VEXGUVO-72537 format. One record per atom (N, C-alpha, C): z, x, y; atom name; residue in three letters. Coordinates in pm, 1 decimal, m for minus. Example, Ala and Ser with C-alpha at 12.3 -4.5 7.8 and 13.67 -1.06 7.14 Angstrom:
BEGIN
780.0 / 1319.0 / m569.0 / N / ALA
780.0 / 1230.0 / m450.0 / CA / ALA
780.0 / 1320.0 / m330.0 / C / ALA
708.0 / 1285.0 / m225.0 / N / SER
714.0 / 1367.0 / m106.0 / CA / SER
787.0 / 1290.0 / 3.0 / C / SER
END
This chain:
BEGIN
1912.8 / 893.1 / 2646.5 / N / MET
1860.8 / 758.8 / 2622.8 / CA / MET
1903.4 / 666.4 / 2736.8 / C / MET
1810.9 / 589.7 / 2781.4 / N / LEU
1842.6 / 488.2 / 2880.3 / CA / LEU
1901.8 / 367.4 / 2809.1 / C / LEU
1972.0 / 286.1 / 2884.5 / N / TYR
2030.7 / 165.9 / 2826.1 / CA / TYR
1923.4 / 61.0 / 2803.0 / C / TYR
1937.8 / m14.8 / 2694.5 / N / SER
1842.6 / m122.3 / 2664.6 / CA / SER
1859.4 / m234.3 / 2766.9 / C / SER
1758.4 / m319.7 / 2772.7 / N / GLU
1764.6 / m435.6 / 2862.8 / CA / GLU
1884.9 / m523.5 / 2829.0 / C / GLU
1912.5 / m537.7 / 2698.1 / N / LYS
2025.1 / m621.5 / 2655.6 / CA / LYS
2158.0 / m565.1 / 2705.1 / C / LYS
2174.3 / m433.0 / 2695.2 / N / VAL
2297.4 / m370.7 / 2744.5 / CA / VAL
2310.5 / m398.0 / 2894.1 / C / VAL
2202.3 / m375.8 / 2967.5 / N / MET
2206.0 / m396.9 / 3112.5 / CA / MET
2235.0 / m543.7 / 3146.0 / C / MET
2176.6 / m636.2 / 3069.8 / N / ASP
2198.5 / m778.3 / 3094.1 / CA / ASP
2345.5 / m815.5 / 3071.1 / C / ASP
2402.1 / m768.9 / 2960.6 / N / HIS
2542.7 / m800.7 / 2931.2 / CA / HIS
2638.3 / m728.1 / 3026.3 / C / HIS
2594.9 / m615.2 / 3080.1 / N / PHE
2677.1 / m545.2 / 3179.7 / CA / PHE
2673.6 / m619.7 / 3313.0 / C / PHE
2552.3 / m657.1 / 3355.8 / N / ARG
2536.9 / m725.3 / 3485.5 / CA / ARG
2586.2 / m869.4 / 3483.3 / C / ARG
2568.2 / m935.8 / 3367.3 / N / ASN
2604.6 / m1077.2 / 3352.7 / CA / ASN
2689.9 / m1096.6 / 3228.6 / C / ASN
2808.5 / m1037.7 / 3226.6 / N / PRO
2889.9 / m1048.3 / 3104.5 / CA / PRO
2927.0 / m1193.6 / 3074.0 / C / PRO
2922.7 / m1226.4 / 2945.5 / N / ARG
2957.5 / m1360.3 / 2898.7 / CA / ARG
3104.4 / m1363.2 / 2859.4 / C / ARG
3167.2 / m1478.2 / 2875.6 / N / ASN
3302.4 / m1502.6 / 2825.5 / CA / ASN
3410.5 / m1415.2 / 2888.8 / C / ASN
3395.2 / m1382.3 / 3014.7 / N / VAL
3495.9 / m1303.0 / 3085.0 / CA / VAL
3612.0 / m1393.6 / 3123.8 / C / VAL
3732.5 / m1342.1 / 3111.0 / N / GLY
3848.2 / m1417.4 / 3156.4 / CA / GLY
3962.4 / m1414.4 / 3058.4 / C / GLY
4054.7 / m1508.3 / 3077.5 / N / VAL
4177.8 / m1515.4 / 2999.9 / CA / VAL
4188.9 / m1655.4 / 2940.6 / C / VAL
4239.1 / m1664.7 / 2818.8 / N / LEU
4273.4 / m1793.9 / 2759.9 / CA / LEU
4425.9 / m1799.2 / 2754.6 / C / LEU
4488.2 / m1867.1 / 2851.1 / N / PRO
4634.9 / m1868.2 / 2857.2 / CA / PRO
4699.8 / m1924.0 / 2730.8 / C / PRO
4630.1 / m2015.2 / 2660.8 / N / ASP
4686.1 / m2074.2 / 2539.4 / CA / ASP
4618.4 / m2017.8 / 2414.4 / C / ASP
4580.8 / m1890.4 / 2419.3 / N / ALA
4510.4 / m1826.0 / 2307.8 / CA / ALA
4593.3 / m1830.6 / 2179.9 / C / ALA
4523.8 / m1842.0 / 2067.6 / N / ASP
4589.1 / m1840.1 / 1936.8 / CA / ASP
4603.9 / m1697.7 / 1885.1 / C / ASP
4527.8 / m1606.2 / 1941.1 / N / GLY
4536.5 / m1465.7 / 1903.5 / CA / GLY
4489.1 / m1379.8 / 2018.4 / C / GLY
4563.2 / m1271.1 / 2045.4 / N / VAL
4526.1 / m1179.2 / 2153.4 / CA / VAL
4528.9 / m1038.1 / 2096.8 / C / VAL
4423.9 / m963.3 / 2124.3 / N / GLY
4418.0 / m825.1 / 2078.0 / CA / GLY
4382.7 / m733.3 / 2192.7 / C / GLY
4452.7 / m620.7 / 2200.1 / N / GLN
4421.4 / m521.6 / 2303.3 / CA / GLN
4413.3 / m384.4 / 2238.5 / C / GLN
4308.7 / m311.6 / 2272.4 / N / VAL
4291.1 / m175.6 / 2222.4 / CA / VAL
4249.4 / m84.7 / 2337.0 / C / VAL
4266.1 / 43.6 / 2313.4 / N / GLY
4230.2 / 142.4 / 2414.1 / CA / GLY
4348.1 / 171.7 / 2504.7 / C / GLY
4330.7 / 268.8 / 2589.9 / N / ASN
4430.4 / 298.6 / 2693.4 / CA / ASN
4363.4 / 378.4 / 2803.7 / C / ASN
4435.2 / 399.2 / 2910.5 / N / ALA
4376.9 / 466.3 / 3026.9 / CA / ALA
4331.8 / 607.9 / 2992.9 / C / ALA
4399.9 / 673.4 / 2897.6 / N / LYS
4359.5 / 808.6 / 2858.0 / CA / LYS
4222.1 / 808.3 / 2793.7 / C / LYS
4192.4 / 704.8 / 2714.1 / N / CYS
4059.6 / 689.0 / 2652.7 / CA / CYS
3956.1 / 659.6 / 2759.4 / C / CYS
3999.7 / 585.6 / 2859.8 / N / GLY
3906.5 / 545.4 / 2964.3 / CA / GLY
3864.7 / 400.5 / 2954.6 / C / GLY
3883.4 / 338.8 / 2839.1 / N / ASP
3843.0 / 199.3 / 2822.0 / CA / ASP
3958.4 / 118.5 / 2763.9 / C / ASP
3980.1 / m0.2 / 2817.3 / N / ILE
4079.6 / m92.4 / 2763.4 / CA / ILE
4011.1 / m227.1 / 2745.4 / C / ILE
4021.9 / m283.3 / 2624.8 / N / MET
3963.5 / m414.2 / 2596.5 / CA / MET
4072.5 / m508.0 / 2549.9 / C / MET
4067.6 / m628.5 / 2602.5 / N / LYS
4160.5 / m732.9 / 2560.0 / CA / LYS
4077.0 / m855.4 / 2523.8 / C / LYS
4097.0 / m906.1 / 2402.8 / N / ILE
4022.2 / m1021.2 / 2353.0 / CA / ILE
4119.9 / m1136.4 / 2327.2 / C / ILE
4080.6 / m1255.3 / 2371.9 / N / TYR
4159.9 / m1377.1 / 2351.8 / CA / TYR
4080.8 / m1472.2 / 2261.9 / C / TYR
4144.1 / m1521.3 / 2156.5 / N / LEU
4077.7 / m1614.2 / 2064.5 / CA / LEU
4145.3 / m1749.5 / 2063.7 / C / LEU
4064.6 / m1854.4 / 2063.9 / N / LYS
4111.5 / m1990.7 / 2041.5 / CA / LYS
4053.3 / m2028.7 / 1906.4 / C / LYS
4141.4 / m2064.5 / 1811.7 / N / ILE
4096.4 / m2092.8 / 1675.4 / CA / ILE
4141.4 / m2233.3 / 1635.8 / C / ILE
4044.0 / m2311.7 / 1589.7 / N / GLN
4070.4 / m2448.0 / 1544.6 / CA / GLN
3997.2 / m2470.0 / 1413.4 / C / GLN
4065.7 / m2527.0 / 1315.7 / N / ASP
4004.5 / m2552.1 / 1184.6 / CA / ASP
3936.9 / m2426.2 / 1130.6 / C / ASP
4006.3 / m2313.1 / 1143.7 / N / ASP
3958.8 / m2184.8 / 1089.7 / CA / ASP
3827.6 / m2136.9 / 1153.1 / C / ASP
3800.2 / m2183.3 / 1276.2 / N / THR
3679.2 / m2143.3 / 1347.4 / CA / THR
3716.4 / m2098.3 / 1488.7 / C / THR
3650.7 / m1993.1 / 1534.8 / N / VAL
3672.3 / m1946.7 / 1672.2 / CA / VAL
3600.1 / m2044.1 / 1764.6 / C / VAL
3677.8 / m2127.7 / 1833.2 / N / THR
3618.1 / m2229.5 / 1919.9 / CA / THR
3596.5 / m2177.7 / 2061.2 / C / THR
3674.7 / m2075.8 / 2100.1 / N / ASP
3655.5 / m2015.8 / 2231.6 / CA / ASP
3704.0 / m1871.9 / 2226.7 / C / ASP
3645.7 / m1790.4 / 2310.9 / N / VAL
3682.3 / m1649.2 / 2316.4 / CA / VAL
3658.6 / m1598.8 / 2457.8 / C / VAL
3750.8 / m1518.7 / 2506.7 / N / LYS
3737.4 / m1457.7 / 2639.7 / CA / LYS
3775.4 / m1310.4 / 2626.2 / C / LYS
3731.8 / m1231.4 / 2723.7 / N / PHE
3770.7 / m1090.6 / 2722.3 / CA / PHE
3794.8 / m1039.7 / 2862.6 / C / PHE
3877.8 / m936.2 / 2867.4 / N / GLU
3897.3 / m856.8 / 2988.3 / CA / GLU
3876.8 / m712.4 / 2945.9 / C / GLU
3788.3 / m643.0 / 3013.5 / N / THR
3762.9 / m503.5 / 2980.5 / CA / THR
3769.0 / m418.9 / 3105.9 / C / THR
3845.5 / m311.9 / 3095.3 / N / PHE
3849.9 / m210.7 / 3199.7 / CA / PHE
3778.7 / m91.0 / 3140.8 / C / PHE
3659.8 / m62.6 / 3190.7 / N / GLY
3585.6 / 48.5 / 3132.5 / CA / GLY
3444.7 / 56.1 / 3185.6 / C / GLY
3365.3 / 136.0 / 3117.8 / N / CYS
3227.9 / 162.1 / 3160.2 / CA / CYS
3137.3 / 44.5 / 3126.1 / C / CYS
3013.5 / 53.2 / 3168.9 / N / GLY
2914.6 / m51.1 / 3143.8 / CA / GLY
2895.5 / m79.8 / 2996.2 / C / GLY
2897.0 / 25.0 / 2913.2 / N / SER
2879.8 / 6.2 / 2768.1 / CA / SER
2997.6 / m69.7 / 2708.8 / C / SER
3117.8 / m44.7 / 2760.4 / N / ALA
3237.3 / m114.7 / 2712.0 / CA / ALA
3229.4 / m262.6 / 2748.5 / C / ALA
3187.2 / m290.5 / 2869.9 / N / ILE
3174.0 / m430.0 / 2915.4 / CA / ILE
3064.5 / m500.1 / 2834.4 / C / ILE
2950.8 / m435.8 / 2817.4 / N / ALA
2840.2 / m494.3 / 2741.1 / CA / ALA
2881.3 / m517.3 / 2595.2 / C / ALA
2953.6 / m421.8 / 2536.0 / N / SER
2997.7 / m436.3 / 2396.9 / CA / SER
3095.2 / m552.9 / 2382.7 / C / SER
3187.9 / m566.2 / 2477.4 / N / SER
3283.6 / m677.7 / 2474.7 / CA / SER
3210.3 / m810.2 / 2485.9 / C / SER
3118.1 / m818.6 / 2581.1 / N / SER
3042.1 / m940.3 / 2604.8 / CA / SER
2963.2 / m979.5 / 2479.9 / C / SER
2891.9 / m884.0 / 2421.7 / N / MET
2810.7 / m911.5 / 2302.7 / CA / MET
2899.1 / m951.8 / 2185.0 / C / MET
3011.2 / m883.8 / 2165.9 / N / ALA
3100.8 / m917.0 / 2054.4 / CA / ALA
3151.1 / m1060.1 / 2067.1 / C / ALA
3186.0 / m1103.2 / 2188.7 / N / THR
3235.5 / m1240.1 / 2206.1 / CA / THR
3124.9 / m1341.2 / 2175.5 / C / THR
3001.8 / m1309.7 / 2215.7 / N / GLU
2889.9 / m1398.9 / 2187.0 / CA / GLU
2866.8 / m1410.5 / 2036.1 / C / GLU
2884.9 / m1299.3 / 1965.6 / N / MET
2858.8 / m1296.2 / 1821.9 / CA / MET
2963.1 / m1373.9 / 1741.6 / C / MET
3085.7 / m1383.8 / 1792.1 / N / ILE
3191.4 / m1448.4 / 1713.1 / CA / ILE
3219.8 / m1593.3 / 1754.5 / C / ILE
3176.4 / m1631.9 / 1872.7 / N / LYS
3203.3 / m1768.5 / 1921.6 / CA / LYS
3138.4 / m1870.5 / 1828.9 / C / LYS
3220.0 / m1967.7 / 1784.8 / N / GLY
3169.2 / m2071.3 / 1695.9 / CA / GLY
3164.6 / m2032.4 / 1549.4 / C / GLY
3207.5 / m1910.8 / 1517.5 / N / GLN
3201.1 / m1861.2 / 1380.0 / CA / GLN
3332.9 / m1885.6 / 1306.2 / C / GLN
3325.2 / m1904.6 / 1173.7 / N / PRO
3448.7 / m1914.8 / 1095.7 / CA / PRO
3522.8 / m1780.3 / 1096.6 / C / PRO
3654.9 / m1787.4 / 1086.2 / N / VAL
3736.3 / m1665.7 / 1090.7 / CA / VAL
3689.9 / m1564.3 / 985.8 / C / VAL
3653.3 / m1611.8 / 866.7 / N / SER
3608.7 / m1520.6 / 760.6 / CA / SER
3485.9 / m1440.7 / 804.7 / C / SER
3396.4 / m1504.8 / 880.3 / N / GLN
3275.9 / m1438.6 / 931.7 / CA / GLN
3313.4 / m1340.3 / 1043.2 / C / GLN
3406.5 / m1379.4 / 1128.3 / N / VAL
3449.7 / m1294.2 / 1239.4 / CA / VAL
3509.4 / m1164.9 / 1185.2 / C / VAL
3579.3 / m1174.4 / 1071.9 / N / MET
3638.1 / m1055.0 / 1010.2 / CA / MET
3531.0 / m953.2 / 969.6 / C / MET
3407.3 / m999.7 / 951.1 / N / GLN
3298.1 / m911.8 / 907.5 / CA / GLN
3232.4 / m836.6 / 1023.6 / C / GLN
3272.0 / m869.0 / 1147.3 / N / LEU
3209.7 / m804.3 / 1263.7 / CA / LEU
3226.5 / m652.9 / 1255.1 / C / LEU
3117.4 / m580.8 / 1278.5 / N / THR
3124.0 / m434.3 / 1277.1 / CA / THR
3070.1 / m379.4 / 1408.2 / C / THR
3112.9 / m258.5 / 1441.3 / N / ASN
3060.3 / m194.0 / 1561.0 / CA / ASN
2909.5 / m173.0 / 1546.9 / C / ASN
2862.8 / m149.4 / 1424.3 / N / LYS
2719.8 / m129.5 / 1400.5 / CA / LYS
2641.8 / m255.6 / 1438.7 / C / LYS
2696.3 / m372.3 / 1400.9 / N / ALA
2630.0 / m498.9 / 1433.5 / CA / ALA
2627.9 / m521.5 / 1584.2 / C / ALA
2736.7 / m487.3 / 1652.8 / N / VAL
2742.5 / m502.3 / 1798.9 / CA / VAL
2639.7 / m410.0 / 1863.9 / C / VAL
2635.3 / m284.8 / 1818.2 / N / THR
2540.1 / m187.3 / 1872.6 / CA / THR
2396.3 / m234.3 / 1851.1 / C / THR
2367.2 / m281.5 / 1729.2 / N / GLU
2230.9 / m328.8 / 1698.4 / CA / GLU
2194.6 / m449.3 / 1784.0 / C / GLU
2289.8 / m542.3 / 1800.5 / N / ALA
2263.7 / m662.5 / 1881.0 / CA / ALA
2233.4 / m625.8 / 2026.1 / C / ALA
2291.0 / m514.3 / 2071.4 / N / LEU
2266.8 / m467.7 / 2208.4 / CA / LEU
2137.6 / m386.7 / 2219.9 / C / LEU
2070.3 / m364.0 / 2107.8 / N / GLY
1948.6 / m283.4 / 2111.3 / CA / GLY
1978.8 / m135.1 / 2116.3 / C / GLY
2098.4 / m98.5 / 2071.9 / N / GLY
2138.2 / 42.1 / 2065.7 / CA / GLY
2222.0 / 85.0 / 2185.1 / C / GLY
2300.7 / 189.3 / 2160.9 / N / LEU
2381.4 / 253.0 / 2265.5 / CA / LEU
2362.8 / 403.0 / 2253.2 / C / LEU
2374.7 / 475.6 / 2363.5 / N / PRO
2369.6 / 621.4 / 2352.8 / CA / PRO
2482.6 / 668.9 / 2260.6 / C / PRO
2458.4 / 776.2 / 2186.9 / N / ALA
2555.2 / 825.0 / 2087.3 / CA / ALA
2695.2 / 841.6 / 2145.8 / C / ALA
2704.1 / 891.7 / 2267.9 / N / HIS
2835.9 / 915.7 / 2327.0 / CA / HIS
2903.5 / 787.1 / 2375.5 / C / HIS
2835.8 / 673.2 / 2357.5 / N / LYS
2893.4 / 544.4 / 2397.4 / CA / LYS
2922.2 / 453.5 / 2277.7 / C / LYS
2894.5 / 501.2 / 2155.8 / N / ILE
2917.5 / 420.9 / 2035.5 / CA / ILE
3064.4 / 379.0 / 2025.5 / C / ILE
3156.5 / 463.6 / 2075.0 / N / HIS
3299.6 / 429.1 / 2067.3 / CA / HIS
3329.8 / 296.5 / 2137.1 / C / HIS
3246.4 / 256.5 / 2231.7 / N / CYS
3266.7 / 128.9 / 2301.8 / CA / CYS
3248.9 / 11.5 / 2206.3 / C / CYS
3149.3 / 21.4 / 2117.6 / N / SER
3128.6 / m86.0 / 2019.8 / CA / SER
3239.8 / m83.8 / 1915.6 / C / SER
3292.0 / 35.6 / 1884.5 / N / VAL
3405.4 / 47.5 / 1792.2 / CA / VAL
3527.3 / m22.3 / 1852.5 / C / VAL
3550.8 / m0.2 / 1981.6 / N / LEU
3662.7 / m66.3 / 2049.4 / CA / LEU
3646.2 / m218.0 / 2046.2 / C / LEU
3524.5 / m267.7 / 2064.7 / N / ALA
3500.5 / m412.8 / 2062.2 / CA / ALA
3537.9 / m469.4 / 1925.2 / C / ALA
3493.4 / m402.1 / 1818.4 / N / GLU
3528.2 / m445.9 / 1682.6 / CA / GLU
3679.8 / m444.1 / 1664.2 / C / GLU
3744.9 / m335.7 / 1707.4 / N / GLU
3890.2 / m322.8 / 1691.0 / CA / GLU
3966.4 / m427.5 / 1771.7 / C / GLU
3917.8 / m460.8 / 1890.6 / N / ALA
3985.1 / m561.1 / 1974.2 / CA / ALA
3977.5 / m698.8 / 1907.9 / C / ALA
3860.7 / m733.2 / 1851.9 / N / VAL
3844.0 / m861.4 / 1782.8 / CA / VAL
3937.8 / m867.0 / 1662.6 / C / VAL
3940.9 / m758.9 / 1583.8 / N / LYS
4026.3 / m757.5 / 1464.3 / CA / LYS
4174.2 / m758.1 / 1502.3 / C / LYS
4208.3 / m694.1 / 1611.6 / N / SER
4346.2 / m694.8 / 1659.9 / CA / SER
4387.9 / m837.1 / 1699.0 / C / SER
4296.5 / m911.9 / 1761.4 / N / ALA
4325.0 / m1050.7 / 1799.0 / CA / ALA
4339.7 / m1137.9 / 1674.4 / C / ALA
4257.5 / m1114.1 / 1572.3 / N / LEU
4269.7 / m1189.4 / 1447.2 / CA / LEU
4402.4 / m1159.7 / 1378.5 / C / LEU
4442.0 / m1033.5 / 1378.2 / N / LYS
4569.8 / m993.9 / 1318.1 / CA / LYS
4684.6 / m1063.7 / 1390.8 / C / LYS
4677.0 / m1070.1 / 1522.5 / N / ASP
4778.3 / m1139.8 / 1601.4 / CA / ASP
4782.3 / m1287.8 / 1562.0 / C / ASP
4665.5 / m1349.2 / 1544.6 / N / TYR
4656.8 / m1489.1 / 1503.1 / CA / TYR
4723.8 / m1508.1 / 1366.1 / C / TYR
4691.8 / m1419.3 / 1271.3 / N / TYR
4752.3 / m1427.8 / 1138.0 / CA / TYR
4904.1 / m1412.8 / 1146.9 / C / TYR
4948.8 / m1314.3 / 1225.0 / N / ASP
5092.9 / m1290.5 / 1238.7 / CA / ASP
5164.1 / m1411.4 / 1300.4 / C / ASP
5107.9 / m1465.5 / 1406.8 / N / ARG
5169.3 / m1580.6 / 1475.5 / CA / ARG
5182.1 / m1702.1 / 1385.0 / C / ARG
5084.5 / m1716.7 / 1294.9 / N / ASN
5079.5 / m1835.2 / 1209.1 / CA / ASN
5128.5 / m1807.2 / 1067.1 / C / ASN
5184.7 / m1689.8 / 1047.4 / N / HIS
5239.4 / m1650.1 / 916.7 / CA / HIS
5136.5 / m1665.8 / 804.7 / C / HIS
5013.2 / m1626.0 / 835.7 / N / ILE
4905.1 / m1630.4 / 737.7 / CA / ILE
4898.7 / m1493.0 / 670.9 / C / ILE
4911.1 / m1488.8 / 537.9 / N / PRO
4907.0 / m1358.7 / 469.7 / CA / PRO
4767.7 / m1294.6 / 480.7 / C / PRO
4766.0 / m1161.9 / 487.2 / N / TYR
4639.0 / m1088.8 / 494.8 / CA / TYR
4657.6 / m950.7 / 435.1 / C / TYR
4546.4 / m888.2 / 404.6 / N / ASP
4546.5 / m752.6 / 350.5 / CA / ASP
4548.0 / m654.9 / 468.1 / C / ASP
4655.9 / m576.9 / 483.9 / N / PRO
4663.6 / m483.6 / 597.7 / CA / PRO
4545.8 / m386.0 / 603.8 / C / PRO
4481.0 / m360.5 / 489.3 / N / LYS
4366.7 / m267.8 / 487.2 / CA / LYS
4247.7 / m322.9 / 566.0 / C / LYS
4248.3 / m454.9 / 589.0 / N / LEU
4139.9 / m515.6 / 666.6 / CA / LEU
4149.2 / m479.7 / 814.3 / C / LEU
4265.7 / m429.7 / 853.5 / N / PHE
4288.7 / m397.9 / 993.9 / CA / PHE
4318.0 / m249.3 / 1008.2 / C / PHE
4211.9 / m168.2 / 1020.2 / N / PRO
4231.3 / m24.1 / 1029.2 / CA / PRO
4307.9 / 13.9 / 1157.8 / C / PRO
4373.3 / 128.0 / 1149.8 / N / ALA
4445.9 / 177.8 / 1267.9 / CA / ALA
4347.2 / 195.3 / 1382.9 / C / ALA
4394.3 / 169.1 / 1502.1 / N / GLU
4307.2 / 182.6 / 1618.8 / CA / GLU
4271.1 / 328.1 / 1643.6 / C / GLU
4149.9 / 348.0 / 1693.2 / N / SER
4104.7 / 484.1 / 1719.4 / CA / SER
4169.3 / 539.4 / 1846.0 / C / SER
4226.2 / 453.1 / 1924.4 / N / CYS
4291.5 / 493.0 / 2049.6 / CA / CYS
4423.3 / 417.5 / 2056.3 / C / CYS
4532.7 / 485.3 / 2031.8 / N / GLU
4663.4 / 417.4 / 2026.0 / CA / GLU
4695.8 / 342.0 / 2153.8 / C / GLU
4751.2 / 223.7 / 2138.2 / N / VAL
4793.9 / 144.7 / 2254.2 / CA / VAL
4918.1 / 66.5 / 2214.7 / C / VAL
5005.1 / 49.9 / 2308.8 / N / HIS
5124.7 / m32.7 / 2288.0 / CA / HIS
5131.1 / m131.8 / 2401.7 / C / HIS
5110.9 / m259.0 / 2367.1 / N / ALA
5104.7 / m364.1 / 2469.5 / CA / ALA
5241.3 / m387.7 / 2532.5 / C / ALA
END
């Protein structure tokens, strides 16, 4: 399967690239052994993601998935951001080749990892089951 126009657009012109030095939550997943590393930075105000940035070291699908995930969660309430799924990211991109689906999984995990960091930093209680173990172990 060839990449969709949306995947190519988000790969060539990724949105929200960079670092938020004063981020309220930071999540990193993946490692060099996996081949892809994603880091997501969230700025949260009044329970809404007001800004989001990402840094991704990986293939075009990983970059496109990160870019699309940030676009999908920007401006959304935290409760809505928690609902983000790799399936939704893949669909928003117009599909990914089967062997690249793990990139959208990493995007979902990076967003949830950043939310977990936000909850931990602010001593907000949460259900640990909402944050599944990462598919690719990483220790920041």
